N, C-alpha and C positions, 0 to 999 in steps of 0.2 A: 779362895785359891783354886786353882785348876786342878784337874784330873790328875792325881799323883802318878798316873803311868805315863804321862808326858816324858819321853826320854830325852829331851834336849836339855842336858845339863851343861848351861852357858861357862860354868866355873873351868869345867875340863877343856871346853872348847878354846876359852882364853889362854889356859894353860900351855896348850899345843901349838896355838898361832899368836904372835904378839907383834910382829913386825913384817914389812914387805921389802922385797927388793927393789932395784931400778926398774926391772924389766918385768911389768906387771904379766904379761903373757907367760913367763915362767917363774912364777910366784911361788916360792917355797919358805915354810917356817923357818927361823931362827931358832938357837938354842937346842936343836935336837943332835943326838949323837950319831952312832953309825947307824948303816941301814938294817943291821941285826938288832941292834937295840930298839930301833923305831917298829920293826917287823914282827912286834909280839900281838898276840890275838889283842891285848887290851889297847894298845897303840894303835892297831889297825883301827879298832872300833872309835879311838879317840879322834882318829882322824876323820872318820865319815860325819862323827857329831860336829866337828869342827867345818866340815864342808856344809852340813845344814845350817850352821850358825850363820854362815857367810851370806846366804841369800837375805837375811835379815841384817845385815851390817850395812844399815843406812843412817842419815840424818837427814835435817831439813836442806842442807846445801849439796847433797849427793843422792837423792831419793831412789830406793830401787824397789821398795814395796809400794806404799801408796802413791798413786798417780796424779795427785790433786794438781800438781802444776802441770805436768806434761798432756793429761787428759781431761781435765776440767775445766782450768782457767785458760787453756791454749782452745778451748771449744766455746760453745755457747752456753755452758753451766753456769759459769762463775765468773766473778772477778778476782784480780789478785788480792787486793785489800790491803790492810796494814794502814801505816801513817803517811799515805799520799804515795804517787807515783815513783818517787825517789827511795822509798823505804825498800830494801831488797830490789833495786830497779832493774836487775836482769831478769826478773820473773815478769817485770812491766815489758820489758823487751819483748819475751816471747808472746806476751799477751797481743802487742801490737804486730805480730809476725815480723818483727824486725830483728833477723837473725845473721845479717851479713857484716856486722861489725866483728872485730878479733874475739876470740875466747874471752870470758868475764873471769880472769885467773883460775883458781881451781874450783868455781862454783859450778853448780848444776850441772849441764850436759858432760862436761869434761870429766867432774868428779863422777857422775852417774856411770860413766863408761869404765872408769878405773873400779869402782866398787863391783861392778857386774864381772869384770874380768880376774879380779881378786877372787871372787867366788867360784870361777870357772877353774882358776888355778889351784885352788883348794882341791876341786873335785878331781882334777888331773893327777896332782901330787899323790892323793890317796889311790887314785886307780893304778898308777905307776907300781906303788909297793904291792897292793893287793893282786895284780896281775902276775906278780912275780912270785906269789905265795901259793902252795898247793892246797887244794880243797881238803886234803887231809888234816893240814895244818890249820887251815881256816876255814871250818865248816859252813860259814856263812857267805863264802867267797862270792858266788853267783848273786845272791840276794844282794849285797853291798854293791858290786859292780852294777846292778841294776837301779839301785839308788842312786849312785854317783852320777849314772848317765843321765837319770831322769833331772837330777839338779843342774847338771851341765847343760841340757836342752833347755831347761827353764830359764837360765840366765840369757842363753844365745837367742832364745825367742823374745825375751823382754829387750834386748838389743835390737834385735829386727825390726820390732814395733817402732823404736825411736829412729834408727839411723838407716834402715833398708839394708845397706850393705855393710857387712861385719865379717872380720876373719873369723873363721871356726877353727877352733884351737882344741885339738885332743891330746891325750897323753902320750899316744905312740910317736907323736913328732919328735925330732932331736931339738934341740936348742936352735942349732942352726934353721931347721925348717921352721920354729915359730917365728924366728925373727925376721924369716923372709916369706912370711904368710901374707896372702892379699884378700881385700876384700873384692876384688874383680871377678864375680862371678854372675851368673843369671838368678832371677829371683825365684825360679824353680829349683836351682841346683841348691841354693842356701834352704831353703824350705824342706827339701830332702834330707839334707845332712841333719837337720834338727830333727825330722821324723825319724830318723834312724836309731837316735838315742831313744827318743821315747817308744819306739817299736820295741827296741831292746827291753826297755823298762816293762813294758805292756806282756812280752812275752814270758817274763822272768819274774815279776812281782805277784805276790798272793792278792787277792783281791780286796783283803784289808788286812791291817797288821795290827798286832796286838798292842803295839806301843804306840800311843797317839802321835800325830805328827811325822811319821816316817811316809814317805812316798810308796803308794800302792798301784794294783793295777787299775783300780777306781780312776785314781788322779791320772794315770797315764791315759787311759781311755778318752777321758775329758779333754787332756790336752791335745790329743790327736784329732777330735771333733774340733777344737777351736783351730788348729793349725790347718787341718784341710779346709776349714771355711774360709780362712784368710787365702790361702793358697788358690781356692777356687776362683777368687776375683782376680783375673790376670791382670797386670800390669805393664805397661811399656816403659821404657826408659826414662820417662818424664811421669810416672806415676800416676797416668790416666789409665782406667779399667777399661781393657779393650775387649774381654769376652768372659764369660762366666761358664766354668768347666763343670757340666753334670756330673762325670764320674766321680769328682772330687765331692761334689755336694752329696752323692750317694755314701761316699765314706763319712760323710759328718753324722748321716743319719745312723748308719752302722755303730760307729762308734759310741755316738749317744746313747744308743739301745743299751749298751755294754756298761753304762753308768749307773750305779746303785746310788739312790739318795732320795731326799724327800724335801719338800718346802717347808720351812718352819711354819707352823701354824698361825704365828704372828708375824708380819712383815719386821716390825720392830726388834723381835728378837736376835736378828742378825747383826744387829748393831748396838746388843748391851754385852757386858760383862756376865758371866755365867752360862753363856750360850756358845763359848768355843768349841769347835770340833763337833758341832752338833748334826744333824742329819743334813743340813743344805751346806755345809762347808765341805766342800770336796778338796781343796788343796788352800793351804795357808800357811804365812808367816807365824811361827809361834813365839811368844813372849811369855814372860813370868816374872813373880815379883816376890820377894822375901824369899830369895832361892839360895842365900849363903853367898852370893856375889857382893860386890863392894857398893853397887849402886843400883841393883838389880837388873835383868834383862828385860827392859821396857822400851817401847818404841817412842822416839822424840821426832818422827818425821814429819808429823802434823803439830811440833810442839809451837809454831807461831800461830796457830788456827784457833785458840779458844777466844771466847767473847772478851772484849778488852776493858769495858767499862764495869764489869761486876767483879767486886771484892772477892767472890768466890772463885774467881778464875786468875787470869794474870796478864796475859801478853798473847798475841799482838793483833788479832783481828783480820788475820788473812783467810784467804778462801771464803768469799761471800758470794752468795747465790746471786745469780744475773736475774733482772725483772723478766727477762725472756724466758728464763727457766720456770720462775714462779707463775708466770702466766700459762705454763704449758699443763698446769694442773687442772685447769677448768674442765668442766663436763656439760654436756648437753642434757635436755630432757630425759634421754635414754641413760644417762650415766657414760656416756662415750666423750672422748677425747674430741676437741675442736682441732681437727687436724690442719685445717689450713687457715681458720682464722683466729686461732688461741692467742695471737699477739696482737690483735687488731684494738684491743683495750687492756689497760693496767688493772690489775687488782693489789689491793693493799698498797694503794698509791698515796696515801696521805697518813700523817700521824696526829693524834689528838694531844691536848695540854699534858696528859698523863703519860705521854709516851709509848701509847699504843694505838694500835690501828684495827680496821674492822673491815670485813668483806661488803663489798657493795650487794645491794638487796638482789634477788633473783638469780644470784649465781649458785652452783654447785661445784664441789671439789672432789678430786681424787683424794682419797685419806692418806696416801703416801706423803702429800706435801707436808703434813706435820709429825712426818717422822724423818724428814729430810731438811727442812729449812727451818732457823728460828727466825719467828715472826714476832714483832712487838704486840704484848697483850696475850700471848699463849704461853703454856708450858715450855719450859726447855728441858729436854730429856725427861720429859714424863713426870716432872717434879713442880710443886708449888713451891716448897719449902726444902730444905736441906737441914736435918735434924734442928729444927727451929732455929737455924743459924743465919738465914737468908733468904731472901726472895728468890725463887728460880722461874717467876715469869718474866720472858724475854722482853726487854725495855728498849726503847729507842737509845737511852743512853747507853747501852752496850756496843753500841756502834762507835767505831773509832774514828772515822773520818767520813761521816755520811755526805757531807757536801760533795766528795768524789765518789764515793763506792755506794752510797745508798745504807741501807740498814738491815738487809736480810743477812741471817747467819747461816753457819753450817751445822747440823745435828748429828749425822751419822758417825762422824769421826770423834764426837765428843763423849765424855763419860761425865757422870755427877760427879761433885768434887767428894760427895762423901763414901764413894765407890772404893773398894779395898783395893782396886786395880790402879787407882791413881796417884800419881807421883808429881810434888812440884818442885823443879829444880831452879831457885830463883823465880824470875817470872815464867819461865818455859814449862810446859805440861808434858808429861809421858803419861803412858798407861801400858799394862801388861795384855790389853785386849789385841788379840790376834787381828793380823791384817788378811782378809780373805782374798786370795788370787782368782778362783773360781768357787762361784757358788752354783747350787743345782738349779736354781732359776736361771743362769747363763746356759748351762747344757740344753735346758727345755728351750730356750729361746732360739738358740743355734740351731738345733733340730727343726724348729719350727720355720726358721728362716730358709733353710735347706728345701724343707718339703714345699714352701710356696714358691720357690723359685724354679722347683721341678714340677710345678703345676699340682702338687697335692694340696689343694688350697684349704678344702675344709678339714683335713688333719691338723695343718699348721694353725688354722685360727683355734680350733679347740685347744692347742696347748697356749695360746695366749691367753685364751679364756681361764684357764687353769690359774696363770699368774694373776688375772684380774679378779678372780674369786677370791685368791688369799689376801688381795689388798682389802677387799670388801669386808672380810673378817678381821681387819686389822684396826679396829676401832674400840678396843677394850682398855687401852690404857688411858690415862688423862691426857689427851693431846690437845683438845679445844678450849679448855679453860670456862666450860658453859657456855661459849659463845653460841650465838643463834643462826649461826651458818651450816647448811645442811650437806652432810657428804653424799654425794650420787656418783656411783660407781657401777657399770653394768657390763654386760658381754657382747660381744661381737656376733651378729648373724653369720652361721655357716655359709651363706650365700653370696659372700663378697667376693668380686672379681678378683683376677690375680694382682691387677695394679694395686685395687683397695687394700687388699691383704697385706702386700708388702709394705704399704704405708703405713697401715696399723701396726705391722710387727715394728719398724724403725722407730715408730713414735711409742710403742711400748717399751722397747730397750731404753729409750732416753727417760722415761718416768721410773722405771725399775730400778735403774743403776744411776740414778741423778747424784751427782756429785762423788761418784765413786771412782772415776778417773777413766771410765770406759769410752765416754763419748767421743772425743777427737779422734781415736782408733778405729771406732765404728765409721765416722765420716769418711775416713781415707779408704778402708776397706772398700764402702760402697760407690767410691768414686765421686762424693758428693762434697767434700770438703769445702773446695772454693765458692760453689754456688751457695752452701747453706751457710757458712761464715761470712763471707761477704754480704749477704742478705740479712744476717743477724747485725753485723756491724752497722748497716746503712739505718737501720732503724734504733739501735740501742745507743749510738752517737748523740741522737736526740735527746737523750736523758742522761747520758754521761758523757760528759765533756772529755775524759781522757782518752775517750774512744776515737776522737775526731781524725786523726790520722792512720789508724790502723786500716790496713789492706792485707788479705791474703792473696799471695801469688801462686797460682797454680803451676804445677811442675817444679816448684821448689819447696814450698812451706808444709807440703805433706810429710817431710822428714827432717830431722834435725841433719846440722853439718858434722861430719867427722871431725872432732875435734883437731883443730890444726897442729897442736904439739904432736898427736899421734902420727899425722902425715910425716911431720919435721923428723920424729925419731925413726921412722922406718925409710928416710930417705926418699920419700914419695912413693913407697909401694902402695899405700892406700889411696884408692880413687875417691875424690870429693863429690859429694852429691849434686846433682846440676843446681844451677843458680847461685852459688856460694864461691 
């Protein structure tokens, strides 16, 4: 059970908001009485809680927390998986960079758009009422306004990563202004609108809050560092990076320095129940179990992704590590990544009669591979057995469709079946494990990236080495089943050139956040998506036939199309992204 101080009482949230109107930009809860009835302190606090709840109100077909579809499968980290290309085929289209056909009903990006704007509308509705209440009557007024503006900025930020141009909706707009809002603005204009809300939060929130899960100044500083980093890579109308803004990069460093946090001593702690809201978790979606609600407030956003062949799990074998990503964990004799040659040969490329695989002789690995990927013959989620009830050694038989997608699994988003956080609804798995939006490792690597870009190379490399030192100390759990392979991970010399350091930084981000959904957005930020992903497909399709016709189109595929139904509803006010 999580820390009892977690304030998100989901039952109260559900009581306040149970239905939506047709206009998602002006979404208000039903079943409420007059404004006077609503504007009691208790009810205002309840509306704030409901706004927090909404940033985690997602599911497999409309994800807004875990970015496994949009940031991992869409990149070179993972395959869709499941029972062949026709199983949830909309994700197959995303993986093939084929988004030019009409919306797939209410699934995926159209649903994600709606879910984010529902969250924005909850924040705005609460702000409308709180703005009209005096500080004397509602003593936490400014604090709650800052939290709500943080939540609103968070949802707009997530939308911007996906769609680039989105309407920015605030509580001071009339219904008519919301209906006539446009997404036709420059990149900088939208970044600055989002930043304005984060800055209000940064200036009005305490460094930390007593109630776990509430936004604080720490989270606002981290988000401002992230925002200014993305903004620093200036894009033209066809999404190509045209320049890098040094002043924005310095802001990244300044805001990162305001963030207090620490790396978990073991990398694996970040992905295990019992470590939620720890020193590395800067901002997270909160979940709970056995909380008095009907089915508990657990996350099913990765409910399709558990190993398929194990009786301990259920369905459906989605989100499988790519061969390319597995190869990236190789290290040389100094324990450093093979930055340019990692994909020249495959590791774990065959399975024996016992459904296990072994590492080719002479290779060493970054230990993070065994915290990230399910590999036949190696313990899954640090277990050999679960309550003596079943084998937890990952086996080839756990792969649902190895002829199409291979046999590597995902580890980070899974929990062991005997975890008190674990729920099985039919074949689908949910857990009360938080979903981290920002880890402290993120903040460190954002700062390192800005420093290297500003030619503060040795300082940036020193930060990268902190991340690698932590990885080297993350081998104490049973992760290799007594295999004879050797982990080898070392640190970079501080004398790298700027070009070498930037290459090391980008590779480190991939290793550290593999299969956490960051990869695609990093590639777009750097302006490298087309080059890297087409290079990935050219090689990977020789191993996975389903990728034969995949092709990333520069100037189009960096962002998703604005859902056509949203354009239709506004009578064409929303401008479609180029190429669609």
